[in-house]
C-alpha positions in Angstrom: -67.4 231.5 -3.3 -69.0 234.0 -5.5 -69.9 233.2 -9.1 -72.1 235.7 -10.8 -74.3 236.3 -7.8 -74.0 232.9 -6.2 -72.5 232.4 -2.8 -71.7 228.9 -1.6 -73.8 227.7 1.4 -70.7 226.3 3.1 -69.0 229.8 2.9 -72.1 231.3 4.6 -72.1 228.6 7.3 -68.3 228.8 8.0 -68.4 232.6 8.1 -71.4 232.5 10.5 -69.6 230.1 12.8 -66.5 232.3 12.8 -68.5 235.4 13.7 -70.4 233.5 16.5 -67.2 232.2 18.0 -65.6 235.7 17.9 -68.6 237.8 18.9 -71.2 235.5 20.5 -74.7 236.9 20.8 -73.5 240.3 19.3 -72.7 238.6 16.0 -76.2 238.9 14.5 -76.4 242.6 15.2 -72.9 243.1 13.8 -73.6 241.1 10.7 -76.8 243.1 10.1 -74.9 246.3 10.4 -72.5 245.1 7.8 -75.4 244.3 5.5 -76.8 247.8 6.0 -73.5 249.4 5.3 -72.8 247.5 2.1 -76.3 248.1 0.9 -75.9 251.9 1.5 -72.6 251.6 -0.4 -74.6 250.2 -3.3 -73.5 246.6 -3.2 -76.7 244.6 -3.1 -75.0 241.2 -3.5 -72.7 241.8 -0.5 -75.7 243.0 1.6 -77.6 239.9 0.7 -74.7 237.7 1.6 -74.2 239.4 5.0 -77.9 238.9 5.7 -77.6 235.2 4.9 -74.7 235.0 7.2 -76.7 236.8 9.9 -79.5 234.3 9.5 -77.1 231.4 9.8 -75.6 232.9 12.9 -79.0 233.3 14.4 -79.7 229.5 13.7 -76.4 228.6 15.3 -77.1 230.7 18.4 -80.6 229.1 18.7 -78.8 225.7 19.1 -77.1 226.9 22.3 
């Protein structure tokens, strides 16, 4: 949940798990593309959140 720039860690982890289950190894690249797109659109908080989700997805994939 967002609250003045704060995104809950459980939201990040849950979202990462969803992307990994849907997109597998492609999820990290997809998430990083979303981060780049939102940054280009001028939304730094969303870009930071997508990068955090990509990092979490990478950790999840490393467990496999």
